[in-house]
C-alpha positions in Angstrom: 82.4 -23.4 -89.8 82.5 -20.2 -87.8 79.3 -18.5 -86.6 79.2 -15.1 -84.9 76.2 -13.0 -83.6 76.5 -9.6 -82.1 73.3 -7.5 -81.5 71.5 -5.2 -79.2 68.6 -2.8 -79.6 69.3 1.0 -79.8 67.1 4.1 -79.6 66.1 5.9 -82.8 68.3 8.9 -82.1 71.5 6.9 -81.3 74.7 8.3 -82.8 75.4 4.8 -84.4 72.6 5.7 -86.9 74.5 8.7 -88.3 76.1 7.8 -91.7 78.5 10.8 -91.3 80.0 9.1 -88.2 80.4 5.7 -89.9 77.1 4.4 -88.6 75.6 1.0 -89.1 75.6 -2.4 -87.5 78.3 -3.9 -89.6 80.8 -1.1 -88.8 79.9 -1.0 -85.1 79.5 -4.7 -84.1 79.7 -6.8 -87.3 83.4 -6.1 -87.6 84.0 -8.4 -84.5 82.5 -11.4 -86.2 84.4 -10.7 -89.4 87.7 -10.4 -87.5 86.9 -13.6 -85.6 86.3 -15.5 -88.9 89.5 -14.1 -90.4 91.5 -15.0 -87.3 90.3 -18.6 -87.0 90.3 -19.3 -90.7 93.8 -18.0 -90.9 93.1 -16.3 -94.2 91.2 -13.5 -95.9 87.8 -14.4 -97.4 87.7 -15.1 -101.1 83.9 -14.7 -101.3 81.4 -12.7 -99.4 77.6 -12.5 -99.7 75.6 -10.2 -97.5 72.1 -8.9 -97.1 71.1 -6.0 -94.9 68.0 -4.1 -93.7 68.6 -0.4 -93.9 66.9 2.3 -91.7 65.7 5.8 -92.5 69.2 7.3 -92.2 70.6 4.9 -94.7 72.7 2.8 -92.4 72.3 -0.9 -92.0 70.3 -1.9 -88.9 70.6 -5.6 -89.4 73.0 -7.5 -91.6 73.8 -11.1 -92.3 76.8 -12.3 -94.3 78.4 -15.6 -95.5 82.1 -15.7 -96.0 84.1 -18.4 -97.9 87.8 -18.8 -97.3 90.3 -20.4 -99.7 91.0 -23.2 -97.2 87.4 -24.4 -97.2 86.3 -22.7 -94.0 82.9 -21.1 -94.1 81.6 -18.4 -91.8 78.2 -17.0 -91.0 78.0 -13.5 -89.4 75.0 -11.5 -88.2 74.8 -8.2 -86.4 71.9 -5.9 -85.5 70.7 -2.8 -83.7 67.1 -4.2 -83.7 67.4 -7.5 -82.0 67.9 -8.6 -78.4 71.4 -8.7 -76.9 73.5 -11.5 -78.3 77.3 -11.6 -78.2 78.6 -15.0 -79.1 80.7 -17.0 -81.5 81.1 -20.7 -82.1 83.6 -22.8 -83.9 82.2 -25.9 -85.5 84.6 -28.7 -86.3 84.1 -32.2 -87.6 83.7 -33.7 -84.1 83.1 -30.9 -81.6 81.7 -27.4 -81.2 83.3 -24.6 -79.1 80.8 -22.0 -77.9 82.1 -18.7 -76.7 79.4 -16.7 -74.9 79.9 -13.0 -74.2 82.6 -13.3 -76.7 83.2 -9.6 -77.5 82.7 -8.0 -74.1 85.0 -7.9 -71.1 83.7 -9.8 -68.0 81.9 -7.8 -65.4 84.0 -9.4 -62.6 
């Protein structure tokens, strides 16, 4: 199982809310979790289910998705412009868990 969360709150006039500029949480930060899942699964997903909450401009503000891969790996992705800062992924195996905090940001030091 692969889990990924990337979120942070943004202001109502932020450019990420402009559909003409490719706005939305999935395009901006959700893509990191999807890439993580594809990388560690070593395959492309064969099934995807998602739900989103859309804002006044029509872009997704919060999204959650479940991905299923042909090798049996499952992934859970969430991203948001409405939630507190989170930037983490975890790999869950049959015996251990690997947590990667601050997964998608370079270190400050």
